[in-house]
N, C-alpha and C positions, 0 to 999 in steps of 0.2 A: 438263525439260531432258534432252537426250540427249547422252551422252558416248561417243565411239568411240575405240578404241585399235587400232593396227595393229602387229603384230610384224614388223619389217623383215627379220628373218632368214628367217621362214617365210611371210611375207605373210598371216598369219592375222589376221582382223579380228573384234573383239568390240565389242558396244554395250551400254550400260546406260542406262536411263531413270531419272532422279531426279525424284521428285515432291515437292511442298511440303506434301502433305496429312497425312503420317504424324505423329502426336503433336501436331498443332495443333488448336486449338479452332475450331469453326465460329463464324460471326457470331451464330447463334442461341444457341449455348452461352455465348458471352461476354455477350450481352444478358441471358440468364437469370441468370448469375452476378451481374451488376450489380443486377438486380431483387432477388435474394436478399440481397445485401449491404445494400441500402436497407431491405429488409423487416426485417432483423435488427439494424439499427443501434441502435435504441432499446433492444433487449434487451441488446446488447453494452455500451451505455452504463451501463445499470442494473447489469450484472454487474461492470463496472469500478469503479463507485462502491461497490458492496457489498464488493468485494475491498479497495479502498482503506480503507474503514472498518474492515474486519477487521484489516488490517495495522496501522492506527493504534492500535487497541486492543491488539493483541499487543505492539507496540513500547512503548506506554505502560506496560503491565504489566511487561515485561522491564526497562525503564529504572528504574522505581520500585523493583522488586525489587533490582536491583543497587545502587541508592543506599541502600536500607535496610540491605542486607547489608554494605556497604563502610564500615569504621570511619573511613576518611578523608573520606567524604562525610557521611552522616547517622547511620551506625551507632552511633557513640559519643556523638553529640550529642542523640539523641532520648530523651525520657523513656520508661520501659518501657510506660506506658499508651498513648502515642502510637505507639510501635513496634508494639505488639500491634494497635492499631486499623488501622494501615496494612497489616500482614501479613494480618489477617483480611479486609480489603477486597480485597487482591490475591488471596488464596486463593479467596475467593468469586467474584471476577472470572475467575480462571483456570478454576475448575470450570464456571462458566457458559459460558465460551468453548469449553472442550472438549466440553461437552454440545450446544452450538448452532452450532459452527463451520461445519457443512454446511448448516444450514437457516435461520440468522438472516439478516434483511434489513439493509440499510444503517441504517435508522432504529433498529432494535433494537441494533446495535453502538454507534451514536451515543448512544442513551439510556443504555446500560450504562456507556459511557465517562464520560458526565457524572455518573452516579451514583458511580462510583469517584472521580472528580476532586472531587466534593462532599465526600468523606470525607478525601482526601489533601491537597488544596490548602490548606485552612485550617491543617492541621498544619505543612505546609512553610512557609507564610507566617509562622506563629508562630515556627518555628525560625529562619528568616532574620531575623525581627524582633529576636530575642534576640541573634543573632550580628552584627547590623549590616550584613548583606549583602542586605537586602531591596530590592525595586524601589520607586522613588518615595518619597522621604522627605517626610513632611508639612511639615517646615520649608522644604524646597526649593519646595514648591507655594506656601507662603505668600510666599516671596521673589518668585516669578514673578508672583504677583498684585499685589505692590507696584509692579512695573515696568510693568504693562500700562496 
């Protein structure tokens, strides 16, 4: 596109040509970018899954640590042996996490999280069973079966 300007006082005329090409991608460059995105889509998916597993593990460790340390939650309710078991499991998990956070794959995070949960979940269920705040009361299940 060409733009022309005329100064009416001096009758001086100037023109400039504006092109659409600067800073734009060519069709070939766009096609190459699409091919690259398709090529790396699976890798991106694996990376996202790995990071999600990493964050899940980190969030679980932090949440459990806060619950154990908070006297309003579990802190004052847990027997010393159970508190020590949870703290040891969390410490081991945190050490593993710090040592492997850059190299571990999704499955490794998932396995380690299950391992920690295998230690902590039974203690938490036992705790809530004693305080009456557990999920799914056995009596309620019996009542449901009577009505079916």
